C-alpha positions in Angstrom: 12.9 -16.0 -3.8 9.1 -16.2 -3.6 7.1 -14.5 -6.3 3.6 -15.2 -4.8 1.4 -12.3 -5.7 -0.2 -10.7 -2.6 -2.9 -8.1 -2.6 -3.6 -6.9 0.9 -7.2 -7.8 1.8 -8.9 -6.0 -1.1 -12.1 -7.3 -2.6 -11.8 -7.9 -6.3 -14.8 -5.7 -7.1 -13.5 -2.8 -5.1 -10.0 -2.6 -6.6 -9.8 -0.3 -9.6 -9.7 -2.8 -12.5 -7.1 -0.8 -14.5 -4.7 -0.7 -11.5 -5.0 -4.4 -10.9 -4.5 -5.2 -14.6 -1.4 -3.1 -14.8 0.1 -4.5 -11.6 -0.5 -8.0 -12.8 1.5 -7.2 -15.9 4.5 -6.6 -13.6 4.4 -10.3 -12.6 5.2 -11.2 -16.2 8.6 -9.5 -16.1 11.4 -12.1 -15.8 13.2 -12.7 -12.5 11.5 -9.6 -11.1 9.7 -8.8 -7.8 8.1 -5.6 -6.6 6.2 -3.7 -4.0 3.9 -0.8 -4.6 2.5 1.2 -1.6 -0.1 3.8 -2.5 -0.4 6.9 -0.4 1.9 6.6 2.6 0.5 9.0 5.2 2.0 9.9 8.6 4.5 7.1 8.1 1.7 4.6 7.8 -0.1 2.8 5.0 -3.0 0.5 4.6 -3.0 -1.1 1.1 0.0 -2.6 -0.7 0.8 -4.9 -3.5 3.9 -7.1 -3.4 5.7 -10.1 -4.8 8.8 -9.6 -2.6 10.2 -12.4 -0.7 8.3 -12.6 2.6 11.5 -13.2 4.5 12.8 -9.9 3.4 9.5 -8.0 4.0 9.3 -9.5 7.5 12.8 -8.3 8.2 12.1 -4.9 6.7 9.1 -4.4 9.0 10.8 -5.9 12.0 13.7 -3.4 11.6 11.4 -0.4 11.1 13.0 0.4 7.7 9.9 2.2 6.4 10.8 5.6 8.0 14.5 5.2 7.0 14.0 3.8 3.5 16.3 5.8 1.2 13.9 5.4 -1.7 11.1 7.0 0.3 13.5 9.7 1.5 14.4 10.5 -2.1 10.8 10.4 -3.1 9.8 12.9 -0.5 11.8 15.5 -2.4 11.7 14.3 -6.1 9.1 12.3 -8.0 10.3 9.9 -10.7 12.1 6.7 -11.1 15.8 5.8 -10.6 18.1 2.9 -10.1 19.0 2.5 -6.5 22.7 2.9 -7.4 22.0 6.5 -8.5 24.0 8.9 -6.3 20.9 11.1 -5.9 19.6 8.4 -3.5 21.3 8.6 -0.2 21.4 5.5 2.0 23.1 6.5 5.3 21.5 3.6 7.2 22.7 0.9 4.7 19.2 -0.4 4.0 20.0 -1.2 0.4 23.1 -3.0 1.6 20.8 -5.1 3.9 18.6 -5.9 0.8 21.7 -7.2 -1.0 22.3 -9.6 1.8 18.9 -11.1 0.9 19.9 -11.6 -2.7 18.5 -8.4 -4.2 21.2 -7.3 -6.6 19.5 -4.9 -9.0 16.6 -2.5 -8.2 14.8 0.7 -9.0 12.7 3.0 -6.9 9.7 5.1 -8.0 7.9 7.8 -6.2 4.7 9.9 -7.0 3.0 12.5 -5.0 3.8 14.9 -2.1 5.5 13.8 1.1 2.1 13.9 2.9 0.6 11.3 0.6 3.5 9.5 -1.2 3.0 6.5 -3.4 6.2 4.4 -3.4 7.4 1.6 -5.6 10.4 -0.7 -5.4 11.2 -3.3 -8.2 14.1 -5.6 -8.0 15.8 -8.3 -10.1 18.3 -10.8 -8.9 20.5 -11.6 -11.9 20.4 -8.8 -14.5 19.9 -5.0 -14.7 16.5 -3.5 -15.2 16.1 -1.8 -18.6 15.1 1.8 -19.2 11.8 0.5 -20.8 11.0 -1.5 -17.7 11.7 1.5 -15.5 9.3 3.6 -17.5 6.7 0.8 -17.4 7.0 0.5 -13.6 6.8 4.3 -13.0 3.6 4.4 -15.1 2.1 1.7 -12.9 3.1 3.5 -9.7 1.6 6.7 -11.2 -1.7 4.9 -12.0 -1.9 3.5 -8.5 -1.4 6.9 -7.0 -4.0 8.5 -9.3 -6.7 5.7 -8.8 -6.3 4.4 -5.3 -6.9 7.7 -3.4 -7.7 7.2 0.3 -11.0 8.8 1.4 -10.6 12.2 3.1 -13.7 11.7 5.3 -16.4 9.3 6.4 -20.0 10.3 7.1 -21.0 10.7 10.7 -23.2 7.6 10.4 -20.3 5.5 9.1 -18.0 6.7 11.8 -20.5 6.0 14.6 -21.1 2.5 13.2 -17.4 1.7 12.8 -16.5 3.0 16.3 -19.2 0.9 18.0 -18.1 -2.3 16.2 -14.4 -1.5 16.8 -15.2 -1.3 20.5 -16.5 -4.8 20.4 -20.2 -4.0 20.4 -22.4 -6.7 18.8 -24.5 -5.7 15.9 -27.8 -5.8 17.7 -26.5 -3.7 20.6 -24.8 -1.3 18.2 -28.1 -0.8 16.3 -30.0 -0.2 19.5 -27.4 2.3 20.6 -27.8 4.2 17.4 -31.6 3.8 17.5 -31.7 2.2 14.1 -32.5 -1.3 12.8 -29.8 -3.9 12.5 -30.2 -3.9 8.7 -29.6 -0.2 8.7 -26.5 -0.7 10.7 -25.3 -3.3 8.2 -26.0 -0.8 5.4 -23.8 1.8 7.1 -21.0 -0.7 7.5 -21.3 -1.8 3.9 -21.1 1.8 2.7 -18.0 2.4 5.0 -16.3 -0.7 3.5 -17.0 0.5 0.0 -15.6 3.9 0.7 -12.5 2.4 2.4 -12.0 -0.2 -0.3 -12.1 -2.9 2.4 -13.4 -6.5 2.1 -14.4 -6.9 5.7 -15.6 -4.7 8.5 -12.4 -5.4 10.6 -10.4 -4.3 7.6 -12.5 -1.2 7.2 -11.9 -0.4 10.9 -8.1 -0.8 10.5 -8.0 1.4 7.4 -10.2 4.0 9.0 -7.8 4.1 11.9 -4.8 4.1 9.6 -6.2 7.1 7.8 -7.1 8.9 11.0 -10.8 8.9 10.2 -12.1 7.3 13.4 
């Protein structure tokens, strides 16, 4: 199983340092991989942190498991952390059984927040059970990610106009002319939009703004 640490397109100086530090500590747990998805909204998400095997994550996405994930279903009614074998977590679609086929033998799920903006975590181990102390540690990291990595509720009109023009394929000079501003002013608007959306690049900012329903 791969344990390569992946942070989805976030600039180091934009990620909350405390969150990044605590998530990095998870990589020090033996024989353990994880995924943390802050603020799932409308069945979609923009940012995630993972060390899960990419073969499993590709299969998970291909099969559309997100909307049927039993851990997420449980988390929409109860916040906390549980082992995936707990009878409180119902798995009518056999998704956890599918995970076992990929070698995931022991796992816990964690959930924080309301169903409309749920932060979800899944931590697994292949050869031994996860301890109570490790469960508490993981839940605290998921809680921190939920508290610190809050998606923006809005963009300014200037930011929306700039992102929409670039999203439509308009070149910077033409976009600036359309807005009756200088090209440097356009770039400043895009920079502020990237910062608000915690995005490294303008295309990433556009994707996140679309994911959050802001443009």
